[in-house]
C-alpha positions in Angstrom: 73.5 -114.6 39.4 71.2 -112.7 41.5 70.8 -109.9 38.0 67.7 -107.8 37.5 67.4 -108.1 34.0 69.2 -107.9 30.8 69.7 -104.2 28.3 68.7 -104.9 24.8 68.7 -102.9 21.8 66.5 -102.7 18.6 68.4 -104.8 15.8 67.4 -101.9 13.3 69.1 -99.3 15.2 72.0 -97.6 14.8 74.7 -98.3 17.7 74.9 -95.3 19.9 75.9 -95.1 23.2 74.3 -93.3 26.2 70.6 -93.8 27.1 68.3 -93.3 23.9 65.2 -95.4 22.5 66.9 -97.8 21.0 68.1 -99.5 24.6 65.5 -101.5 26.3 66.1 -102.9 29.9 64.3 -106.0 30.2 63.5 -106.6 34.3 62.8 -110.1 35.0 59.6 -110.8 36.9 59.3 -114.2 37.0 61.3 -116.9 37.4 61.2 -120.6 36.2 63.7 -123.6 35.4 63.6 -125.2 32.0 65.6 -128.6 31.8 67.8 -128.6 28.6 67.0 -131.3 26.1 69.7 -130.4 23.6 71.6 -127.8 21.8 72.4 -126.3 18.5 76.3 -125.8 18.2 78.2 -123.5 16.2 82.1 -122.6 15.5 82.4 -120.6 18.5 80.0 -122.9 20.9 76.4 -123.2 21.4 74.0 -121.1 19.3 70.9 -121.9 20.9 69.3 -124.1 23.6 66.4 -126.5 23.4 64.3 -126.5 26.5 61.5 -128.3 28.0 59.5 -128.3 31.0 58.3 -131.1 33.3 54.8 -132.5 33.1 54.5 -135.3 35.6 57.2 -137.7 34.6 57.7 -136.3 31.4 59.4 -133.6 29.1 57.2 -131.3 26.9 59.3 -129.2 24.5 59.0 -125.7 24.8 61.2 -123.5 22.5 64.9 -123.0 21.1 66.2 -120.1 23.0 69.4 -117.8 21.8 72.3 -119.2 23.7 75.6 -117.4 22.6 77.9 -119.7 25.0 80.9 -120.1 23.9 82.9 -122.8 24.0 85.2 -122.5 27.3 81.9 -120.9 29.0 80.2 -124.5 27.7 82.8 -126.3 29.5 82.6 -124.7 32.7 78.9 -125.1 32.3 79.3 -128.8 31.6 81.5 -129.6 34.9 78.6 -128.1 37.1 76.1 -131.4 36.3 
């Protein structure tokens, strides 16, 4: 998607619009591809993805990453595979 990063907010801070210390812009400076080896489903779609990295011919589990993918987005992504 060629995006340069994401915007995140301190979970304990009140929601206030505009620039303030509660909001951070996290830039993507490194990229890597991680195969999805599993997922955690929730009623709205996918809550988390289990990702791995390649080590020769094997996959080695890396971590579970929050996903927040809704059902219609998940179906669209699966059609690309």
